[in-house]
N, C-alpha and C positions, 0 to 999 in steps of 0.2 A: 554540606547541608543538602537536604532533600528538596525536590522541586515543590514550589508553592502551588503548582497546578495539579498536584496529586488529586485524583478523583475521590469523592466520598465513598465510603463503604456502603454495603447494602442497607445498613442501619441508618445511613445518613451521617455517619461520623466523618468529620473533617480533621485534618492534622491540627494539633496544638503546637505551641512553641517548642516543647520538648521533643516532638516528633521530627523536628528539623535536624536533630543530631542523628548522624548516620548510625543505624541500628546494626549491631553485629549479627551475622547469620548463625553463629553458634549459640545454642540455647543458654549455656552457662554464662557466656559473656553478655547476652541480652538481659538475663536476669540480674547480673551485676550492675549493668547500666541502670535498669529500673530501680534497683535497691539504692544506688548512689543518688539518683534523682529524688527518691523518697526521703532519704536522710537529709539531703540538702534542703528540701522543702521544709522538713521539720525544724532544721536549724534556722531558716529564715523566720519562721513564726516565733521561735524561741527568742530570737534577737529583737523582733518588733514587740514582743510581750514586755520587754524592759522599758519601752517608751510608755510610761504610765503616769496617769494623774490619780493619786490615791483618793478613792471614795469608798464608803462602806454602805452596803455590803458587797458592791461590785465596782472594781476600779475601771477607769477608762484607760484602755491600752491601744497599742497599734496592732494587736493580734488580728483583728478583723481584716485589716488591709492585707496582712500577710496571708491569711486564710484564702482570700479571694484571688490574690496574685498567684499563690502556689496552686490553687485548684485550677485556675484558668491556664496556667503555664504547663501543668503536668497532665491535665485531663481528669476525668471524673474518678476513675479507680485509683490512679497513682496519687491524686490529690487527697482522696479519702485515706489512703494508706499513709501518706505523710502526716496527716493530722492524727491518725490513730497512733502512729509512732511517737509523735509529740506528746500525746496524752500518756502513753504507757511509760515513756522514759521519765516523765515528770512524776508519775506515781511511784516509779522505782527509786526516786530520790534525787535525780539530776535537777539542778536549779534552773529549769526552763520556763516555769510559770512566772507570772508577774512578780516583780521585785526579787528576782533570783530565788524563788522558792520552788520546792519540789518534795513531795512526800505522799505516802498513801493516805495520810490524814487529810489531803486536799479534798477527798470525796465528801468530807463533812463541812466544807466551806459552802456558803450560799452561792458562790459564783461558779462552782464546778460544773453545773449543768450547762453553762455556756461552752465550756471546753468540750463536753460531749457533743454539743450542737455544732461545733466547728467541723466535725467530721462530715456531717451531712451538708453543711454549707460549702465546704470545698468540693464535694461531689457535685452539687448543683452548679457551682461556678464552672467546673470542668465540663459538665453536661452542656451548658450554653456555649462554651468555647468550642466544643466538638461539633457544634452546629454553626460555627463561624460567626457567632454573635460577638466574638472578641475582636473582630477586624475593624469595626466602626464604632466610634466613641458613644454615640447615642444608644445603639443596640447593646453595647457592652455595659453602659451604665444601667440600663433597664434590667439586664440579666444579673449584674452584680448587686444591684439594690435588692432584687428578689432573694438572691443568695444570702444577703446580709440579714434578712428577716429570720432565716432558719434557726440560728442559735437561740433566738428569743422563744421560739415554739417549745424548745426543750428547757432552756435556761430559766424562764420565768416560773413555770410550775415547780421546777427543782428548787429555785430560790424560795418560793412560798413554803414548800415542804420543810426545808432546812430551818427557815426562820421560825415557823409556827409549830412544827412537830418535833424538831430536834432541839432547837434553842429555846423553845417555850415562849416565843413572842406571840403577839396577837395582832398581826398585820391584816388589815382589811384588803380587799381586792384593789381598791383605789390606792392604798399605800404601797402595795406591791408594785403597781404601775409607776408610782412616783419614784421608787428607788431602783427598779429593775428595767424600766423601759424609757421613760421620758428623758432622763439625762443623756441618753445615747442616740436619740433620733438624729440630731444635727450632725454629730460626729460620724454616725454610720453613713449618712448621705455624702459627707465630705470624703470619707474613705472609699466609698463606691465610685465617686467621681475621680479620685486619684487613680484608682485601679483602671478606670475607663480611659484614662490618659496613658498610663504606663503600658498596658498590654497592646492596645491598638498602635501606640507609638513604637513598640518593639516590632510589631508586624510591618509598620511603614519602613523601619530601618532595614528589615530583612528584604523587603521588596526592592529597596534602593540598592542593596548589595547585589541582589539577583540581577537587576537591570544593568548594573555596571559590568556584569560578567557576560552579558549577552551582546 
């Protein structure tokens, strides 16, 4: 593991959990490490996507928890890459979306906009982690709650477009909020709180291990 006392970069970037893995000096090996972390992150989100409560048009899943944890653990760019990988392999047909689904036809589902939004959400969670917001539960919760809002900024307009323009429904703005926002507020806060326990808890464990070596 690398030292926790590593100084921030000129841009203010602090190490995230994935940076504690010793990075190979060879470029090809370093790329392989990053690729492995990205694939592992996509796999975690795919696994949590199967923790699902069926609702229409958008199910409640564990994806958001996975998105935040992966983004915070990997950092902004690797986190975004992991969620991009998740989206692309699902569109390619691997059953990684909720209820073990996956197909190019997913783009016509009202919920697909949220999958797109996960990419930006992971980036934002990673951005906060790279500024050490992931070290303390309260700061982590604030950053992760903000990151949890991002999928709605993309997902809700996408939901409205698919429902009203593709499927021919006639949902009002209020009805869109009823099916695409309100059912997810409490769960989103709970998942942000869980992430705000998991990531700072991992850092606390790392510090304990480092202290035991000194």
